C-alpha positions in Angstrom: -17.0 -16.5 -1.6 -15.9 -13.4 0.4 -13.8 -10.8 -1.3 -10.3 -10.1 0.0 -10.1 -6.3 0.0 -7.6 -3.6 0.6 -7.3 0.1 -0.2 -4.2 1.5 -1.9 -2.7 4.3 -3.9 -1.7 3.5 -7.5 1.7 4.6 -8.9 2.4 6.5 -12.1 3.8 4.4 -14.9 7.2 6.1 -14.7 7.5 5.3 -11.0 6.5 1.7 -11.5 9.1 1.4 -14.4 11.8 2.8 -12.2 11.0 0.5 -9.3 11.0 -2.4 -11.7 14.6 -1.7 -12.5 15.6 -2.5 -8.9 15.1 -6.2 -9.5 18.2 -8.4 -9.5 19.5 -11.8 -8.6 18.7 -12.6 -5.0 18.2 -16.2 -3.8 14.7 -16.7 -2.4 13.3 -13.5 -3.8 9.8 -13.6 -5.5 9.6 -10.2 -7.3 6.3 -8.3 -7.6 5.4 -7.4 -11.1 5.5 -3.6 -11.7 1.8 -3.5 -12.7 1.0 -4.8 -9.2 3.1 -2.1 -7.3 0.9 -0.1 -4.9 0.9 1.7 -1.6 -1.5 -0.1 0.8 -3.6 2.2 3.0 -5.8 -0.3 4.8 -6.0 -4.1 4.5 -9.6 -5.2 5.1 -9.1 -8.9 4.5 -11.8 -11.4 3.7 -15.1 -9.7 4.3 -18.7 -10.4 3.5 -20.5 -8.4 0.8 -22.5 -6.3 3.3 -19.3 -5.3 5.1 -17.6 -4.6 1.8 -20.4 -2.3 0.7 -20.4 -0.5 4.0 -16.6 0.0 3.9 -16.9 1.4 0.3 -19.7 3.7 1.5 -17.5 5.1 4.3 -14.5 5.4 2.0 -16.7 7.6 -0.3 -17.1 10.0 2.6 -13.3 10.7 3.0 -12.6 14.4 2.4 -8.9 15.0 1.9 -7.5 17.3 -0.8 -5.0 15.9 -3.4 -1.4 15.9 -2.2 2.1 14.9 -3.3 4.3 12.0 -2.3 7.6 10.5 -3.4 9.4 7.3 -3.1 12.4 7.5 -0.8 14.7 4.7 0.3 14.9 0.9 0.2 14.7 -1.5 3.0 13.6 -4.9 4.3 11.1 -6.1 6.8 11.9 -9.1 9.0 15.2 -8.3 10.6 17.2 -11.6 10.9 14.5 -13.4 8.9 13.9 -10.9 6.0 10.5 -11.4 4.5 10.0 -8.4 2.2 12.1 -5.9 0.3 10.3 -2.5 0.1 10.6 1.0 -1.2 9.7 3.7 1.3 7.1 6.5 0.7 7.1 10.1 2.0 4.2 12.6 2.0 2.8 14.9 4.6 -0.8 13.9 4.0 -0.3 10.2 3.7 -0.7 9.4 7.4 -3.9 11.6 7.4 -5.3 9.7 4.5 -4.4 6.3 6.1 -6.1 7.3 9.4 -9.2 8.2 7.5 -9.2 4.7 6.0 -8.7 3.2 9.4 -11.7 5.1 10.6 -13.8 4.0 7.6 -12.8 0.4 8.3 -13.8 0.6 11.9 -17.1 2.3 11.0 -17.8 -0.7 8.7 -17.2 -3.0 11.7 -13.7 -4.2 10.9 -11.3 -4.8 13.7 -8.7 -2.1 14.4 -5.4 -2.6 12.5 -2.9 -3.7 15.1 0.2 -2.8 13.0 1.8 0.6 13.0 1.4 2.2 9.6 4.6 2.2 7.6 3.9 3.4 4.0 5.8 1.3 1.5 5.8 -0.5 -1.8 6.5 -4.2 -1.6 9.1 -5.0 -4.3 9.8 -8.7 -3.4 8.7 -11.3 -1.0 11.5 -13.4 0.5 11.7 -17.0 1.5 14.9 -18.3 3.1 17.0 -15.3 1.9 20.0 -14.7 4.1 20.2 -11.3 5.9 23.7 -10.6 4.7 22.6 -11.2 1.0 19.7 -8.8 1.5 22.0 -6.2 3.0 24.4 -6.5 0.1 21.6 -6.3 -2.4 20.2 -3.2 -0.8 23.6 -1.6 -0.5 24.3 -2.2 -4.2 21.1 -0.3 -5.1 22.1 3.0 -3.5 19.8 5.7 -2.3 16.4 5.8 -4.1 14.5 9.1 -4.3 11.8 9.8 -6.9 10.4 13.0 -8.1 7.3 13.9 -6.2 4.0 12.9 -7.8 0.4 13.9 -7.1 -2.1 11.6 -5.5 -5.6 12.4 -6.7 -7.4 9.2 -5.9 -7.3 6.0 -4.0 -8.6 2.6 -5.0 -10.5 -0.3 -3.3 -8.8 -3.4 -4.7 -9.6 -7.1 -4.4 -6.9 -9.8 -4.3 -7.2 -13.4 -5.5 -8.7 -15.5 -2.7 -6.2 -17.5 -0.7 -3.1 -15.8 -2.2 -3.4 -12.2 -1.3 -1.1 -11.5 -4.3 -1.7 -10.0 -7.7 -3.1 -9.6 -10.1 -5.3 -7.2 -8.2 -8.7 -6.0 -9.4 -9.7 -2.3 -9.0 -13.2 -2.6 -7.6 -13.8 1.1 -7.1 -11.8 4.4 -7.3 -12.4 7.4 -5.1 -11.3 10.9 -6.1 -9.6 13.0 -3.4 -11.2 16.4 -2.6 -14.7 15.1 -3.3 -15.8 13.5 0.0 -17.6 15.2 2.8 -17.4 13.1 5.9 -14.1 12.0 7.4 -12.1 15.2 7.2 -8.5 15.4 8.3 -9.4 16.6 11.9 -11.8 13.7 12.3 -9.4 11.1 11.0 -7.6 10.3 14.2 -8.2 6.7 15.1 
């Protein structure tokens, strides 16, 4: 069976706990458990073991120094058919790190990611939820801004086959500031 892989940043416990407090009654919402909150960097999908090993090898070469990010704002993806409620993420080096992950994925033979990168934390997946209900829910939660927190590593996770959802398994962690290959100036896709 092929592993379903993605790379992501973990969140400190205090940030996960705060995001978990956003939950509330909303028809059609399936809330993500706080221990499964993460910031996806690159979804690899279902890959064979050789590709997974190559991807991990290229990830190990990423050379970006630790940096700070923070959670900022709430929103929904899907427009008139909302599919996801998310918390936004800000950080100067986050795009640099994501581009390095994209380059590592391509080097391992994965197809380019066709989506524009929008760093976020998925809080809930929606099915049949009315747009006006989502707008009211988000409006009732006010502006969300966390204290900055330091990113010192990223993780290669696997997801349950067929579901893509948690619980996720941390397959390998990579410390920032330790690689030697895909530096910031090389990270452009």
